[in-house]
N, C-alpha and C positions, 0 to 999 in steps of 0.2 A: 504495501501500501505505498502511496507517493508520501513525502512528510508535507505540512500547512506551505511550505516555503516553497515547494515543487508545486504543491496545487494550486497557491496563487499566482505565479507567476504562469503557468498553465493558464486560468483565466483571463489575466493580462492578454496574453495570446490571442486567446481565441474571441475576445473583443475585439480586438484590433483588426482581424480579420475581418469581422462579422460587419465593424460600421467601416472597413476599407481606407483604414488611415495609412494604410502604406503604398494605397493607388496613387498615380498621380493625378493633379488639378490645378486647382487655383491656392496660392498660401492660405486666404482668409478660411476656404473649407475647410483645408486639411484643421488648422488653428479651432476652427468652429467642431468640424468632427472629432478631435484627441483633444475636447475642452472637458465637458460638465458632460455631454453621451459619453464617451469613453469611459468617466466614473462610473457611470450607472451600470452599463452593459460589462464593464469588469465586476461589479460587484452581484449583479445580476449571472453571471457564468461563473462566480465563485459560488453562490447558493446553489446552483444548482447543481454545480460538483458536487457540494459535500451534501445535498440530500441524495443524492445518489452514491457513494461514497457507503454514506447512511443505509444506504438501502439491502449496498450489496453487502455490506456487515452482517444485520438483520436476518439478510438471504441465507448468508455462512452459519451464522449458530443457526437458525432453525436448519440448513443442512445436516450440522452436527449433531443438533439433540435426535433427530429421527435419527439418522447415523446410530447414536447410543444406544435409546431405545429397543432399535432393533438389533443389533447386536446383542442385547441384554436379553430379550425377550424369546428370540429365536430359537426355536427346540434344537435348530441342527446346529454342529460343531462348524464354528468359521474359525479362522486364522488367516494370519497376514506375516510373512516373514521376510528377512533382508536378504541378502546376495550371499550372506556367510550362513545360510537357513536357520537362523536365529529368529524368535518369535518376536515380532514389533507390536503385532494385539490380537488376541482371540476374545470369545465372548464368552459367556458363563456359562455353558454348555460345552464348548472347549476346554476349559478350564475343569469340569468336572470330568470328563474323559481323562484328562491327563491325573486327575486324584490331586487337584491343589484346590485348593477355597475359593481362591481369588483370582480371576485373569492378570491381573498385576503381577502376578507370582511367576508369572513365565516370561515375561519381558528380559529379553538378553538372555533367555536358555534356548535349550534345542530341543531335539528329539533324544540327545544322545543323556541328558539331564534326566528323561522317564521311560525310556525304554531299554532295553536289552540293547548291548552295542551291533548284536548281527541285524535286529529287526531297525536302529534306529540309520544303520549303513547303508539299506537301501532305502532307506524315506531321504537320505540326505544325496543322494547319487541317481534318484527321481528329479527333484528339485534343482542340480544342478546343469541336466540335459535341459530341463524346460529352460533354465537363464539363458545356456548356451545358444539353443534352437529356438527359441520363440516360442515353442509348440507347446502347449500341454494337453489334458481331456479334459470332458464331462461326461457327467453318467456314466462312470466308470463300476463296475460291479465288482465287490474282489473280499476278500476274506484277510479280517483284521486280527494277526495271531499277540501283538502288542499288548495286547488286554490281560490283566492281572487274575481274573476271576474264570473269563473260558472266551473262544474266540467269537468275532460278531462280525457281521456282513453286510456291508457297506456300500452305500452309493457314491460316490467318491466324484468332483471338480477339481481342480488344478489348474491352474494358469499363470503366464507372469505379467507380474504386477511392474505396472509402468509408471515415472513418474510426471512433471507436468509436460515436458518436452518429448514425450514417447518413450523414452528410455528404458528400457530392464533393470530394477532393483530390486529385484527378488521375485516370490510366487506370493501367491494368493490363494486357500482352499474352502471347497465346505462339500460335508459328509452329510448322509445318514443313515442312521441305523437303521438296518430294513429287517435284521433279526428275525424279527417276530414271522415276520410275510415268507423269509428265506426256508424257516425252521417247519411252519405251516407246508408250506410245497412241499418238503421232504417228505413231511408227513403224509401227505395225501399219497404223494411218491410212493413209500415205504408201503402204505396199505395195499394202493393198487397190485403193487406184484407181490407183496404177502398172500393175497385172494388170489391170484395167478398160482402162486406157487400150491398153495393149498389144494386145486382144484387138479393140480397136473400130477404131484407126487406124494401126497397123503394118500397112507391106506383107509382112510376112514370114509366113510359112505358122507356123500354131501351132496344138497340137495338144493332148488330154490322151487317155490310155490307160488303160484299167482292167489288174487284173493277169492278164485272161485274154487283154490287146493287143486289146480291142475300143474302138472310139473312142465315147471319151461327151462332148468336144468339140473342134471346128472353128473357125476363125475364116474369112473368106470367100475369101481369099489360100488357105488352104491345100485350101478347095472348088474355087476354080477352077482349081486344080495337078491335081488329082487329074480333073478333068471333069465333076465332077457338077455338075446342076442345084440339087440343093437341098439344105444342113448335113445333115436331118431323114436324105437319104438317107445318112448316112454314117452317124449315131450306130448303134452296138452292132454295126456292122461290121468286122471284121480287114481290115489293108492285101492281103493277099493274093488279097481278094475282088474286088479292082478290077485284075484281068488284071496284074498286075505282081509276077510270081515269082520272078524273078534280082535285081530292089530289094528284093521284100521280105524276101526269103533274109535278104540283108545287112543289112538295117536290124532284122530279127531277132534277129541277131548283137548289134549294138550294145544293143535293146532286155535282149535280157538280162544284160546288166552292168552296166547300170540296176537291171531290175526285180528280181532275184534278188544280186547282191553289192551293193545301195547306191552303186553306183560314181556319181560325176555324168560327162559328157560336155558339158566349156564349149569354144563357139565350135573345132569341132573343124572345120579348113579341108581340103576333102577336092575330087577333079576327081571328079563324080557322072559315071557310064555311061547316065544316063539312067531313073529312077526316074519324075521327073515330066517331062521333056521330055529336051531333045539335049541330048549332053555339056556341061557346064560347070562351073565351081568356087561350090560351095557352101560357106559356113559350117553350122554344126548343135551344139545346145546339147541337150542331155535332163539332168535332175534326177529324184529320186524324188519319187510324187506321196505325201506320207507321211500317216497319220490322226490324232486326235485323241493315239493312244496310242504315235503316230509305227513305226508299225510300215507296212510299202510297201504302199499299196495300187493304183500303177500307177507311170507316166510323165509325165512333161508336155515339151514340147520344142516348137523352132522352127527355122527355118531360114529362110534366103533368097539368093539367087545373087549374088556377086560377079564375076561376068565381065568386067563393065564396070567394074569395081572393079580387077580388076587388072592389066586393062590400062591403066587409068587411071593406078594405083599406080606400074609402071615408066617411067612415061612422067615423073607429078610426082617421083621422082628423079631422072630425068636434068634437069629445068629445074631443081629445086630444088641440082641441085651449080652450073649456071650461075647461077641467082639468089645464090646466097651468097657466089661469086667476084666477083658483080658486087658486092653489098652491101658485104663488105669494102674492097674496093678505094671506095667510095664515102664507106664510114666516114672511110679512112682520108684522105682528102681530107677531106673537111669538116671534120676534125681538125686538118688544116694550116692550114684557110683561118679557122677559128676561135683557130687563136693566131695566123696574120697579124692578125687582125682586131683581138684582143688587144695585141698589139706595138705596132704604131701609134698607138694611142691612150694607151696607156704610155710611150710615147718621154720621158724628162727622167725618167723617175719609179726609184727606185733600186730593188731586192728588195725594200725592206720596202713599196713602193708610196707613197713618199714624195718629192714633189716640191718643193724648196726653192730659189727666187730672192731673192736680195739685192739691194737699191736704196743710191740712195741717202740716203733719209730712213727708208724702208720694208722692211721683210722680210715674204718671203709663203709660205706652206707648203702644200702641198695632198694630197691623199689621196683615192685612191677605192674604190668598191665594185663590180665587176662584177659579175651574173649573167644571163647567156641563159635563156630559159626550152627554148629549141632548140638545135639544133648552131651554128644563127649568128645575132643577134641584128640586131634594127632598133633599139638605142638606142648612142648614139654621144656623145665627149664627147673635145676636145682641146683640149691647152691649147697654145696659139701663143706661140710668141716675136713680141715686136714692135721690140723695141729693149730696151737696159741697161737700160730702170729701165720697160719695160713691156709686156706679157703679156697676151692673152685667154684668156678660157675659154667654152667654146665645150659646149652639150647640145642633144642632138637627141634625137627619137624619132619614127621613119619607122614609117607604117602597117605594121600587117602582120608576119612573123617570117620567119626561114626565108631561103633564099638571096638571092630578089628585095630584100627590106629589108637585106640584110647588102650588097647592090649599091650601093646609095643610098647606106649609109655613105660606103661608099668615093670614090663619087663627089663627094657632099658634100667629104670630105677633099684631092677632087683641085681643085676649085672653090674652095677656100679659098686654096691655093699660087697659084692663079693671080690674086689681088687683094691683093699685100702691101701698094700704097700707101692701101688702105682700111681696113687691120686694127684700126685706131683709130678708127674711126666705126664704133661696131656697129649703125647704124640703116642704113648702108648698104652692111654686108654681108649684113645679111637680106636687102635689096631681093635685092642681085646673086643671094644663092640663089634667090629666089624667082622671081626669072625665069627663070632656066636651070632652075629645075624644073618650071614651068609649063609650057615650049615641052615638056619631056620625056613633062608629065604626058599628054599629048594621045593616048598610046597605051595601047589597053585594059588592057595588059599592065602598066603602071608603076603602083605605089603612088601613091594619086591626093593625098596629103599627107604635111606632115614638121611637126610642132612643135621649133620652136627657142627656146633664149634664149643671149644670146653678152653678156659680158660683158670690157670693159676695164678694166685697174689700172695706175694712173699710180706708184709708186713711190718717185719726189722730189717729187709736189708732193702725193700723199697725194689722192687723189680714183678716182674709180671710173665706170662709164658702163654703164649697160644698156640692152638691146632686148628685146623680148619677141613671138615669132608664136607666138600660142597655146600655150604651151609652161605647167606649171605652175611658179608666182611661186617663186625661193629662197627660202629661209628667211635669215634676218639677225639678228644679234646682237652689239650696240656697247654697249661699256663706260664709255666715254665719249661726251658730245654727249647723248644718247637716255637715257643712264643706264637704256640695258633690261637686266632680269637674266632673261630667257627671248627665246629664237628666235620671230623673226613676220615672216609675209610682207614680203617687200620690194617695198619701193609703186614701179608704174610708172606713171607719167601716160597711159599709153594702152597696151593690149595689143592688137599687131596681131593679122590672121588666118595661120592656120596659113601655111607657105609649100607655096608648089604652088596652091594656089586662086585667088587673083586677079591676075593681071598685071598690072607698075608699078604695085604697092603698095607708099605708100610710112609705115615703120616709123618709129616715136618712140621719143627716145632719155631718158633720168633719169639725171643726173650727180646726184655727193654727192660729200659730201668726207668723209673715215677720219679722224671723230673720237680714236681712241683701237684699242687693240685689237678688230678686230671681224674674225666667224667668218660665214661664208655656207656652207650647202647649198644645192647642186644638185642633183635628181632626178629621174626621170623617176615618169608616173601607174603604172605596175607595180607601185610599193610600196602607194601610198595606194589603190588597187583591189584588192591582192591579196586573196583570200577567208580570212577565219579558221577554224576548223574547226566555227563554229557557223552560219557561211555569209555573216557579216557582211565587210563591208568593213574596209582595214585604217586607212583612211583617215588626214588630215594631223594630227586634234587628239591621234591615238595617238603621230605622226611625233612631235610638238611635246611632250608630254607625256614620250617618251624622250630628245628633249634637256634639257629642261628637267632630269632627273636626272644630267645629266654632269658637273656640275662640273668644274673646269677641267683634265680629261684631254685629252690627245693625240689627235690627230686618227683614228688608225689606231686605238685603245682606243674612240671614239667610237661610229667606224663597225663595226666588232666586233659594239659590243651592239646597234644598230642591227639588224644580218645578225640576232643569234641572235633578237630578238623575233619580229622577221618570219618565221625558222622556227619558233619555236614557237608563235605566232598560227596560223601555217598548219598545222603537224604533220606537213610535211615541209619539205627542203631543195631539192625541186621545187616552182615557183611556175608560176602562171599567166600572167605576160606578165613581156620582159623589166624585168630592175631597173638601174638605174644610180645610183648617188649620187657627186658630186665633193664634196669640203669643202676648204673653202679659210680658211686664216687669215691676216690681213693684222696685222703690227704694225711700229709705231715704232718706231724704232730707240734706244737711250738717248743723252741728250746725254751 
């Protein structure tokens, strides 16, 4: 809008042109024309210009008021975006769709602030193409999967937004939720297909009769029950015409309730006395056939034999009670077995799942997280006391799940107890376990292999020895010596094969000194192979990242964070495989 000075100057120019002050003529005429008349003309022109400006402002205010009222009350979703696909204006309906209270909360935000990245990326690419090409679309029907509750069906128009000079400065769009109409159409289509399927493939007897009880449709099962060669010989005839007067009379009474009173007969079970064959149990359903004006035009019905089902139901009820009793007993026994399995593994731990051991020069603390995927698990761990200043940590993963795998874990525990003189030699412990399992694995029902890792710790001299039989490498973090800030795999010179595969295998052992505060995390492959909600594996990198963000937290808190991360990524507290974690912290005693 021009300034008052500019408007007044324009009024002078218009008045001079109107009075012809600049045209050639006698000097006296010029003076007269450019005198009082000129001033009057200037004033009149200026007043007219101001009135026109006021009318223009009022019109703009009315336009803005109408636009705002329309935006606020329109039930359709309306939005305007800039060249970078950021919202510059939305109406209340669009704000509700985005899940925010006020349209103002959407300004300068984009779809990436409200939807998953994949969905937002698709919207962004669409809008950038419109900006580049200058072409949008109108009344485009699409499924929108971005909503949190459920997918919706929308009719959408999206076009380029232009400034006063006609240049594209963004996009704008409007969409309408037509989910009810879409679902109604799908429901009608499903009903039509369902009816066709019933008529074509169901073995039950299906018929349609008009208001005068004449057949207008029967399926093959109904025709065969009547003993008629062709369905065409049934159409247009009544039931009593087929020589079934007693049965037809009873059927007629049922039909009268449906046809004359509009009552439906659904899943009516009765012992039929011979309408179609020998007496037997049947189920009958009949509903009114209604025309476009909802008036009753006939009957639609179906029936089928359930004589064998009735006998089977009685037998199933008897067997079900027996099976339920056996299942309850089996569940109770499995629960006891699972409790015993975890009790044996957690011996030495307190109620908070903490194990503490104090040596001459070093102290040890351990905790665990254990989650079987079934009643019984094939994952197994044991903290083995060796002497006053030493102990061992054994973590195993038996192939498979359930009872067989759990029995192998019990066997491993028993075998460990039989070799007290070897417990401080990890390589020999794994070798002895391997030979025992190789002998047992010759049976076809025995699990074929077991991965294992065994660590011994000397709390007097500050040393540790580690042997590995095909098991995931433990993660290590040491505060001194190696100056590690994060967990990394604890290197072993050689990882041997899984137990139970190669008889007389000799396993390697890696010894290392504890320079300062040292943390180790033992785990089974169930955690890194657990699939996320997107179908990917949890992976070792994610586990290491969680540990990196732990800080100086205690072991229980550390394992709790890992548990929460697994559950969140899996979208459930039930996992694909057994999960076993053992966290160990070794700290030198202060002098």
